[in-house]
C-alpha positions in Angstrom: 21.2 -16.7 23.8 20.0 -20.0 24.9 16.2 -20.6 24.4 14.1 -23.1 26.2 12.2 -23.9 23.0 13.1 -23.8 19.3 10.8 -24.9 16.5 10.9 -25.2 12.7 10.5 -21.5 12.1 14.1 -20.8 13.2 15.3 -21.4 9.7 12.9 -18.9 8.1 13.7 -15.4 6.7 10.5 -13.7 7.7 10.8 -11.6 10.8 7.2 -12.5 11.7 7.9 -16.2 11.6 11.2 -15.7 13.5 9.2 -13.9 16.3 7.6 -17.3 16.9 10.6 -19.5 16.5 11.0 -20.0 20.3 7.4 -20.5 21.2 6.7 -23.8 22.9 4.3 -24.5 20.1 5.8 -26.9 17.5 5.3 -24.4 14.7 6.1 -25.3 11.1 6.2 -23.1 8.1 3.8 -23.9 5.2 5.5 -26.7 3.4 4.8 -30.1 2.0 6.3 -31.9 4.9 3.9 -30.3 7.4 0.9 -30.9 5.0 1.9 -34.5 4.6 2.1 -35.1 8.3 -1.4 -33.8 8.7 -2.7 -36.3 6.1 -0.6 -39.2 7.4 -1.8 -38.6 11.0 -5.3 -37.5 10.1 -4.8 -34.4 12.2 -6.4 -31.0 11.9 -4.2 -28.2 10.9 -4.1 -25.0 12.9 -3.2 -22.3 10.4 -2.2 -19.0 12.0 -1.6 -16.1 9.7 -0.3 -12.6 10.6 2.4 -10.2 10.0 5.3 -8.6 12.0 3.6 -5.2 12.7 0.3 -6.7 13.8 -0.6 -5.6 17.4 -3.2 -8.3 18.1 -0.9 -10.9 16.6 1.6 -10.0 19.4 -1.2 -10.2 22.0 -2.3 -13.7 20.9 1.3 -14.9 20.9 1.9 -13.7 24.5 -1.4 -15.0 25.8 -1.6 -18.3 24.0 1.4 -19.3 21.9 3.9 -18.7 24.7 1.7 -20.6 27.2 2.7 -24.2 28.0 -0.8 -25.4 28.5 -2.0 -24.1 25.1 1.2 -25.4 23.4 0.6 -28.9 24.8 -3.0 -28.9 23.3 -1.7 -27.7 19.9 1.3 -30.1 19.8 -0.7 -33.1 20.8 -3.8 -32.7 18.6 -2.9 -30.4 15.7 -0.3 -29.6 13.1 0.5 -26.0 13.8 1.5 -23.9 10.8 2.5 -20.3 10.9 2.3 -18.1 7.8 3.4 -14.5 7.1 0.6 -13.0 5.1 3.0 -10.6 3.4 5.1 -13.5 2.1 2.2 -15.7 1.2 -0.7 -13.4 0.1 -2.0 -16.4 -2.0 -2.7 -18.4 1.1 -3.8 -15.4 3.1 -6.3 -14.4 0.3 -8.0 -17.8 0.2 -8.3 -18.4 3.9 -9.3 -14.8 4.7 -12.3 -15.3 2.5 -13.1 -18.4 4.4 -12.6 -16.6 7.7 -15.1 -13.9 6.6 -17.6 -16.6 5.6 -17.3 -18.3 9.0 -17.5 -15.1 11.0 -20.3 -13.3 9.2 -18.1 -10.9 7.3 -15.5 -10.1 9.9 -11.8 -10.6 9.0 -8.4 -9.4 10.1 -5.2 -10.6 11.7 -4.2 -12.7 13.5 -6.2 -15.0 11.3 -6.9 -18.4 13.0 -8.1 -21.0 10.6 -8.6 -24.7 11.2 -8.2 -27.0 8.3 -9.0 -30.6 7.6 -6.0 -32.6 6.4 -7.1 -32.0 2.8 -6.6 -28.2 3.5 -10.3 -27.4 3.5 -11.3 -24.9 6.2 -13.7 -26.3 8.8 -13.7 -23.3 11.2 -12.1 -19.8 11.3 -11.8 -16.6 13.3 -9.3 -13.9 14.1 -8.0 -13.2 17.6 -9.1 -15.6 20.3 -8.3 -14.8 24.0 -6.8 -17.7 25.9 -9.8 -18.1 28.1 -13.5 -17.3 27.4 -13.9 -13.6 27.6 -14.9 -10.4 25.6 -17.9 -12.4 24.4 -15.5 -14.7 22.5 -14.8 -18.4 23.1 -11.4 -18.9 24.6 -8.7 -20.4 22.4 -8.4 -23.5 24.7 -12.1 -24.1 24.4 -12.0 -23.8 20.6 -9.1 -26.3 20.4 -10.8 -28.8 22.7 -14.2 -28.7 21.0 -12.8 -28.9 17.5 -10.7 -32.0 18.3 -13.8 -33.7 19.8 -15.9 -32.8 16.8 -13.2 -34.1 14.4 -13.0 -37.4 16.3 -16.8 -37.9 16.3 -18.2 -36.1 13.2 -15.4 -36.1 10.6 -17.6 -36.9 7.6 -20.2 -34.2 8.5 -17.5 -31.6 9.0 -16.0 -32.4 5.6 -19.4 -32.1 3.9 -20.0 -28.7 5.5 -16.6 -27.6 4.4 -17.4 -28.5 0.8 -20.1 -25.9 0.8 -17.6 -23.2 1.9 -15.2 -24.3 -0.8 -18.0 -23.9 -3.4 -18.5 -20.3 -2.3 -14.8 -19.7 -2.2 -14.5 -20.8 -5.8 -17.3 -18.4 -6.9 -15.7 -15.5 -5.1 -12.3 -16.0 -6.5 -13.3 -16.6 -10.1 -14.6 -13.7 -12.2 -16.7 -15.9 -14.4 -17.4 -15.2 -18.1 -16.6 -12.0 -19.9 -19.3 -9.5 -20.5 -19.7 -6.1 -22.1 -17.4 -3.1 -21.6 -18.4 -1.0 -18.6 -19.6 2.4 -20.0 -17.8 5.6 -19.0 -21.0 6.9 -17.4 -20.9 4.1 -14.9 -17.6 5.4 -13.6 -19.3 8.7 -12.8 -22.1 7.0 -11.0 -19.6 5.1 -8.9 -17.6 8.2 -8.1 -20.8 9.9 -6.9 -21.5 7.0 -4.6 -18.0 7.1 -3.2 -18.1 10.9 -2.7 -21.3 10.6 -0.7 -19.6 8.2 1.7 -16.9 10.7 2.7 -17.1 12.5 6.0 -17.9 16.2 5.4 -16.4 17.2 8.8 -13.2 15.2 9.1 -12.7 13.7 5.6 -12.1 10.1 4.8 -14.5 7.2 4.9 -15.3 5.5 8.2 -15.0 1.8 8.5 -16.6 0.9 11.7 -14.6 2.8 14.3 -11.6 3.1 12.1 -10.5 5.3 9.2 -8.0 4.2 6.6 -6.2 6.7 4.2 -8.5 6.6 1.2 -5.7 6.6 -1.3 -7.4 4.6 -4.1 -10.7 6.5 -3.7 -8.9 9.8 -3.8 -7.2 8.9 -7.1 -10.6 8.2 -8.6 -12.2 11.4 -7.3 -9.3 13.5 -8.7 -9.7 11.8 -12.1 -13.4 12.6 -12.2 -12.6 16.2 -11.2 -10.1 16.4 -14.1 -12.5 15.0 -16.6 -15.7 16.9 -15.5 -14.3 20.1 -13.9 -16.6 19.4 -10.8 -14.6 21.0 -8.0 -16.6 19.1 -5.4 -14.5 16.0 -6.0 -11.3 18.0 -5.6 -12.5 19.6 -2.4 -13.3 16.2 -0.9 -9.7 15.1 -1.5 -8.2 18.4 -0.4 -10.2 18.4 2.9 -9.3 14.7 3.6 -5.6 15.2 3.0 -5.5 18.3 5.1 -7.2 16.6 8.0 -5.0 13.6 7.7 -1.8 15.7 7.5 -2.8 17.6 10.7 -4.0 14.6 12.6 -2.2 12.1 14.8 -2.1 9.5 11.9 0.8 11.6 10.5 4.1 11.5 12.4 4.8 15.2 12.9 8.4 14.6 14.1 9.9 12.0 11.6 7.3 12.0 8.9 5.5 8.9 7.7 1.8 7.8 7.9 0.3 5.2 10.2 -1.9 2.4 8.9 -5.2 3.8 10.1 -6.9 6.0 12.7 -9.0 4.5 15.5 -11.3 7.5 15.6 -13.1 9.6 13.0 -10.9 12.7 13.6 -7.6 11.0 12.5 -6.3 11.7 16.0 -5.3 8.3 17.5 -3.6 6.0 15.0 -2.9 2.3 15.0 0.8 3.2 15.1 2.2 0.7 12.7 3.7 2.1 9.5 3.4 0.0 6.4 5.6 0.6 3.3 2.6 0.4 0.9 0.8 3.2 2.8 3.9 5.4 2.6 3.9 4.9 -1.2 0.1 5.2 -1.8 -0.5 8.2 0.5 2.6 10.0 -0.8 1.1 9.6 -4.3 -2.2 11.0 -3.0 -0.4 14.1 -1.7 1.6 14.5 -5.0 -1.5 14.2 -7.1 -3.4 16.7 -5.0 -0.4 19.0 -5.2 -0.7 19.0 -9.0 -4.5 19.4 -8.9 -5.1 22.1 -6.3 -5.2 25.7 -7.1 -4.8 26.8 -3.5 -1.3 28.1 -2.8 -1.3 27.3 0.9 -2.4 23.7 0.2 0.3 23.4 -2.4 2.8 24.2 0.3 1.1 21.8 2.8 0.8 18.9 0.4 4.5 19.3 -0.6 5.5 19.2 3.0 3.5 16.0 3.8 4.7 14.2 0.6 8.3 15.0 1.5 7.7 14.0 5.1 6.4 10.6 4.1 9.1 9.9 1.5 11.9 11.2 3.7 10.8 9.0 6.6 10.9 6.0 4.2 14.4 6.9 3.0 15.6 7.4 6.6 14.0 4.6 8.5 12.8 1.9 6.0 15.7 1.7 3.6 18.0 -1.3 3.5 21.7 -1.0 2.7 20.9 -2.5 -0.7 18.6 0.5 -1.5 15.4 -1.5 -1.3 12.8 -0.9 1.3 11.7 -2.8 4.4 8.1 -3.8 4.8 7.0 -2.1 8.0 7.6 -0.7 11.5 5.6 -2.1 14.4 3.0 -0.4 16.4 4.4 -1.8 19.7 7.6 -1.1 21.6 8.4 -2.5 25.0 5.2 -4.5 24.8 3.0 -1.5 24.5 1.2 -0.1 21.5 2.2 3.5 20.6 4.7 3.9 23.5 7.4 5.2 21.2 5.2 8.0 19.9 3.3 9.4 22.8 4.2 12.4 25.1 3.2 13.9 28.4 3.1 17.6 28.8 6.0 17.4 31.4 8.2 15.6 28.8 7.7 18.5 26.4 8.7 21.0 29.1 11.7 18.9 30.0 13.0 18.9 26.5 11.9 22.5 25.4 11.7 24.5 28.6 8.6 26.1 30.0 8.2 29.0 27.5 8.7 27.1 24.3 7.0 24.0 25.8 3.8 25.9 26.4 3.7 27.2 22.8 4.5 23.8 21.3 2.0 22.1 23.6 -0.7 24.4 22.2 0.4 23.6 18.7 0.4 19.9 19.1 -2.6 19.7 21.4 -0.7 18.4 24.4 -2.5 18.7 27.8 -2.2 17.5 31.3 -5.2 15.2 30.9 -4.0 13.8 27.6 -5.9 12.6 24.5 -5.2 8.9 24.7 -4.6 6.2 27.3 -3.3 2.7 27.0 -4.9 0.6 29.7 -1.9 -1.8 29.8 0.6 1.0 30.6 1.4 1.3 34.3 4.5 3.5 33.8 2.6 6.7 32.9 -0.4 8.0 34.8 -3.6 7.0 33.1 -4.9 9.7 30.8 -1.8 11.9 30.7 -0.5 10.7 27.4 -0.8 12.6 24.2 -0.7 11.8 20.5 0.8 14.8 18.7 -1.5 16.5 16.2 -1.8 20.0 14.9 -4.4 21.6 17.2 -3.5 25.2 16.6 -1.6 26.8 13.8 1.5 29.0 14.4 -0.5 32.0 13.2 -3.3 31.4 15.7 -0.8 30.9 18.6 1.0 34.1 17.6 -2.3 36.1 17.6 -3.2 34.7 21.0 0.1 35.6 22.6 0.8 38.8 20.7 3.8 37.3 19.0 5.1 37.2 15.4 4.0 34.2 13.4 7.5 33.8 12.0 8.9 33.6 15.5 6.4 31.0 16.6 7.0 29.0 13.4 10.8 29.0 14.2 10.1 27.8 17.7 8.0 24.9 16.4 10.5 23.9 13.8 13.3 23.9 16.3 11.2 22.1 18.9 10.4 19.3 16.4 14.1 18.7 16.0 14.6 18.5 19.7 11.7 16.2 20.3 12.8 13.9 17.5 16.2 13.7 19.0 14.8 12.8 22.4 12.4 10.3 20.9 15.2 8.5 19.1 16.6 7.7 22.6 13.5 5.5 23.3 13.3 1.9 22.3 12.2 1.8 18.7 9.3 -0.3 17.5 10.1 -3.6 15.9 11.2 -3.5 12.2 10.0 -6.0 9.6 13.1 -5.9 7.4 12.0 -8.3 4.7 11.9 -6.8 1.2 8.8 -7.4 -1.0 9.2 -6.8 -4.7 5.6 -5.6 -5.1 5.6 -3.1 -2.3 9.0 -1.8 -3.5 7.4 -1.3 -6.9 4.7 0.9 -5.3 7.5 3.0 -3.6 9.4 3.3 -6.9 6.2 4.8 -8.4 5.9 7.3 -5.6 9.6 8.3 -5.7 9.6 8.7 -9.5 6.5 10.9 -9.3 8.1 13.0 -6.6 11.4 13.3 -8.4 9.6 14.7 -11.5 7.2 17.0 -9.7 9.5 18.3 -6.9 12.7 18.2 -9.0 14.4 16.1 -6.3 17.4 14.1 -7.7 17.7 12.1 -4.5 14.3 10.7 -5.0 15.3 9.7 -8.6 18.4 8.1 -7.3 16.5 6.1 -4.7 13.9 4.9 -7.2 16.6 3.8 -9.6 18.6 2.0 -6.9 15.6 0.1 -5.7 14.6 -0.9 -9.3 18.1 -2.1 -10.0 18.2 -4.2 -6.8 15.0 -6.0 -7.5 15.8 -6.6 -11.2 19.4 -7.8 -10.4 18.8 -9.7 -7.1 15.2 -10.7 -6.8 14.9 -12.7 -10.0 15.3 -16.3 -11.1 16.3 -15.8 -14.7 13.8 -13.2 -15.8 11.1 -14.1 -13.4 10.5 -12.3 -10.1 10.9 -13.5 -6.6 8.3 -12.2 -4.1 10.5 -11.7 -1.1 14.1 -11.2 0.1 15.6 -11.6 3.5 18.8 -12.7 5.2 20.6 -12.4 1.8 18.1 -14.8 0.1 15.4 -14.1 -2.5 12.6 -16.7 -2.5 9.1 -17.6 -3.4 7.7 -17.1 -6.9 6.3 -13.7 -7.5 2.6 -13.0 -7.6 0.8 -10.9 -10.2 0.9 -7.9 -7.8 4.7 -8.1 -7.8 4.8 -7.9 -11.6 2.1 -5.3 -11.8 3.5 -2.9 -9.2 7.0 -3.2 -10.5 5.9 -2.6 -14.1 4.0 0.5 -12.9 7.1 1.8 -11.1 9.3 1.2 -14.2 6.9 3.0 -16.5 6.7 6.0 -14.0 10.5 5.9 -13.7 10.8 6.1 -17.5 8.5 9.1 -17.6 10.6 10.9 -14.9 14.0 10.0 -16.2 13.7 9.3 -20.0 15.8 6.2 -19.7 14.4 3.8 -22.3 15.8 0.8 -20.5 13.0 1.1 -18.0 10.4 0.6 -20.8 12.2 -2.5 -22.0 12.2 -3.9 -18.5 8.5 -3.1 -18.1 7.7 -4.8 -21.3 9.6 -7.9 -20.5 7.9 -8.3 -17.1 4.5 -7.7 -18.8 5.2 -10.4 -21.3 6.2 -12.8 -18.5 3.0 -11.9 -16.7 1.0 -12.8 -19.8 2.9 -16.1 -20.3 2.6 -17.3 -16.7 -0.5 -15.6 -15.2 -3.0 -14.8 -18.0 -6.2 -16.8 -18.2 -6.2 -17.9 -21.9 -9.8 -19.1 -21.6 -11.7 -16.2 -20.1 -9.0 -13.4 -19.8 -7.6 -11.6 -16.8 -4.6 -12.4 -14.7 -4.6 -15.2 -12.0 -3.0 -14.2 -8.7 -0.5 -17.1 -9.0 1.6 -18.4 -11.8 0.8 -21.5 -13.9 3.6 -23.4 -12.2 2.7 -22.3 -8.7 2.0 -24.6 -5.9 -1.6 -26.0 -6.1 -3.9 -24.5 -3.5 -7.6 -24.9 -2.9 -8.4 -22.2 -5.5 -6.4 -20.5 -8.2 -7.7 -17.0 -7.5 -8.5 -14.5 -10.2 -10.1 -11.2 -8.9 -9.8 -7.5 -9.3 -10.8 -6.5 -5.8 -8.9 -3.6 -4.6 -8.2 -3.5 -0.8 -5.4 -1.7 1.2 -3.4 -2.1 -2.0 -4.8 -2.3 -5.5 -5.3 -5.6 -7.2 -2.9 -6.9 -9.8 -5.5 -6.9 -12.5 -6.4 -3.2 -11.8 -2.8 -2.1 -12.1 -2.0 -4.3 -15.1 -5.0 -2.7 -16.9 -3.4 0.7 -16.7 0.1 -0.7 -17.4 -1.2 -2.4 -20.6 -2.8 0.8 -21.8 0.4 2.8 -21.3 2.7 0.2 -22.8 0.5 0.0 -25.9 0.9 3.7 -26.5 4.7 3.6 -25.8 5.4 0.5 -27.9 2.5 0.3 -30.3 1.8 -3.3 -29.1 -1.9 -3.6 -30.0 -2.1 -7.0 -28.2 -1.6 -5.1 -24.9 -4.7 -3.0 -25.7 -6.7 -6.1 -26.4 -5.7 -7.6 -23.1 -6.7 -4.4 -21.3 -10.1 -4.6 -22.9 -10.4 -8.2 -21.8 -9.7 -7.3 -18.2 -12.5 -4.8 -18.3 -14.9 -7.3 -19.8 -14.1 -10.0 -17.3 -14.1 -7.9 -14.1 -16.2 -4.8 -14.9 -18.6 -6.1 -17.5 -22.2 -6.9 -16.9 -22.2 -4.9 -13.6 -20.1 -7.5 -11.8 -18.8 -4.9 -9.4 -21.1 -5.1 -6.4 -19.6 -2.1 -4.8 -17.2 0.6 -6.1 -15.5 0.6 -2.8 -13.6 -2.6 -3.7 -12.8 -1.5 -7.2 -11.5 2.0 -7.1 -8.3 1.3 -9.1 -10.2 -0.9 -11.5 -12.6 2.0 -12.2 -9.6 4.3 -12.6 -8.4 1.9 -15.4 -11.9 2.0 -17.0 -11.8 5.8 -16.9 -8.3 5.7 -18.6 -9.6 3.2 -21.2 -12.5 5.5 -22.2 -10.7 8.9 -22.0 -7.6 7.7 -23.8 -4.0 8.6 -22.9 -2.4 12.0 -23.5 0.8 11.5 -25.4 3.4 14.1 -24.7 6.8 14.1 -26.4 9.5 16.6 -25.5 12.3 16.9 -28.0 15.5 18.5 -26.8 18.9 18.0 -25.2 18.5 16.6 -21.6 20.6 19.4 -20.0 19.1 22.2 -21.9 17.2 24.6 -19.6 14.4 25.0 -22.1 13.9 21.2 -22.3 13.8 21.1 -18.5 11.3 23.9 -18.5 9.0 22.0 -20.8 9.3 18.8 -18.8 8.6 20.7 -15.6 5.4 22.1 -17.1 4.3 18.6 -18.0 4.9 17.3 -14.5 3.5 20.2 -12.6 0.0 19.7 -14.1 -2.4 17.1 -12.9 -2.7 14.8 -15.9 -3.8 11.3 -14.7 -3.6 9.6 -18.1 -0.5 11.1 -19.5 2.5 9.3 -21.2 5.6 11.4 -21.2 8.4 10.6 -23.6 11.7 12.5 -23.9 13.7 12.4 -27.1 17.2 13.7 -26.8 18.5 14.3 -30.4 22.1 14.0 -29.2 21.5 10.4 -28.1 22.3 8.2 -31.1 19.5 5.8 -32.0 17.0 7.2 -29.6 14.5 8.2 -32.2 14.1 4.6 -33.3 13.3 3.3 -29.9 9.7 4.4 -29.5 6.9 4.9 -32.1 6.0 8.1 -30.4 9.4 9.6 -31.6 8.7 9.1 -35.3 8.7 12.5 -37.1 9.4 14.5 -33.9 12.1 17.1 -34.3 13.3 20.4 -32.8 11.6 23.4 -34.3 13.5 26.6 -35.0 16.4 25.3 -33.0 14.3 25.2 -29.8 13.3 22.3 -27.6 9.8 21.4 -28.7 6.7 19.7 -27.2 4.2 17.5 -29.1 0.8 16.8 -27.5 -1.5 14.1 -29.0 -4.6 12.1 -27.9 -6.5 9.4 -29.8 -4.5 9.9 -33.1 -5.1 13.7 -33.1 -2.2 16.1 -32.5 -2.0 19.7 -31.5 0.4 22.2 -33.0 4.0 21.7 -31.7 5.0 24.4 -29.2 8.3 25.6 -27.8 7.2 27.8 -24.9 6.1 26.4 -21.5 3.0 28.7 -21.2 1.8 27.5 -24.6 2.3 23.9 -23.6 0.4 24.5 -20.3 -2.5 25.9 -22.3 -2.6 22.7 -24.4 -2.4 20.4 -21.4 -5.0 22.2 -19.3 -7.1 24.5 -21.6 -9.4 25.6 -18.9 -6.6 26.3 -16.4 
């Protein structure tokens, strides 16, 4: 295909950057050549940051970056640089903070930041319409005014920017270490978080939006486990049930959307991110272990499988690794791939089944959602599928058998999915990120152990092998892979998430190689990312490109921070390998980030608080001794994995494997008793009596259960 314009992004591997490769804007990737040009020509830099699945990024591209008039302004007066936030979270993190400072706390993507030639931000915002509207200055207006200001008030602008830089440095530096946060403070924080949950619909509102509260749910379940307070469990159960029945969950193919645009989880922002699939699947798996409700156990199992199966079906590369996301848009319209009219249901299912399925999924003539830009479907007739009525309720209303209605719904979902697959699919961001893949390894390993699904185990192992074999330079990790090329030095999140996945994979598979790999990556993290002065991990390596700030934070956001996850990793590896220096580093992380009440709000530190909880509670050490293929060994392992034990370490010793007993300190002195596979349970240097029966093991693991 011949394009009228081609810019410097054409040689990139990021699908987001490639989307802009044929804009009339002379885009360049973030590189030294572009930065040097800005300095040499004393031009402002327009830094545009987004990602492939971002709806408003597409809108701004169509309105402004494909517009000749806007392109001429940018090309004449600016150095235009485009960055994929998922490839360069280091750049995104710094300039998102600047954007929020300039906009009174508002951030998001597309991020539009204007930099002086020395890379200091002088103005920032998110989406700008091309012309003045929506109460926002138009993009053309912003460009014109900034150029005039730079030409007439350069010194003043730089001075004002220095004040922003000072604030940036304070935000991205944890400061000096303090005291260990007491265990009681975790409970105080959990209570604050629990009060923020919506009693009617579950979740926590963020303006008009609701995001899956995966990290908060983890913390609530931990407090439930430690205290026995069922209120915390009920909050999580209620939220996951509402999410699983809402439109945020894809009831045909599985998978979870990034967030809901309403409080009822009905209308999602339809993009599907890999990290959400991993974190929400883990929430369902944890709740499955924790709940005592048989119906919820079935429901949570179904939703966890649905999310993981969607990931395996639609986000898996031929290498076995996972893609980053699916877009919200198709054919230029958000959500068009997912919505249905009532007539479409009848066309696919027939009138009889169509009526029943329409009742089940809340599909009506008037619809429950309308996209103002869609002229192809009558306004207001479109529907987001959600569970409005259960099969049992529908059966009672129509004097039918529940089993018959259930069968109709199951078959209808297959037919609707087949018809939907004939539509134009949303765009796919097929780059592979080592960190996000690490999160999915954790989810798959947990599912393999809990659900006894070998295909999940195979998928987790295949992904881990790909990253470790292909996405490394020597032993060190690359951050991203695309077009057959691994590139960019890994960030601390890449190491932390992959180490977490490898530890979980060891606990599910018993393959000691995974512990060795996790330990090696942890040692590399300490060598290249650890702050030897104050403690804690920097976001970037010691030999990383110099930016305005070398960030060191433990703020959890849509994904947990590297420091939060490494805190838990260090605690686990210390128990597995008896490496006391790991425990000391975990203590330093708490002192740096959680000491002296540095956490202004628990809502940005849920995973860090989970690490503090684990630090104080100690890890439950569980060793199962027995041949891998022995049914009694499998029964003991199944008992361990079926219980909700947030701070467990599971080690399997197979006596038939030569040299296994020397691999881990936990194996010392552990033997089979009376010829039967045996379980050993210890915590904080105190061990219970070895047991050989699953029910006896269950009593030790959960005495009150």
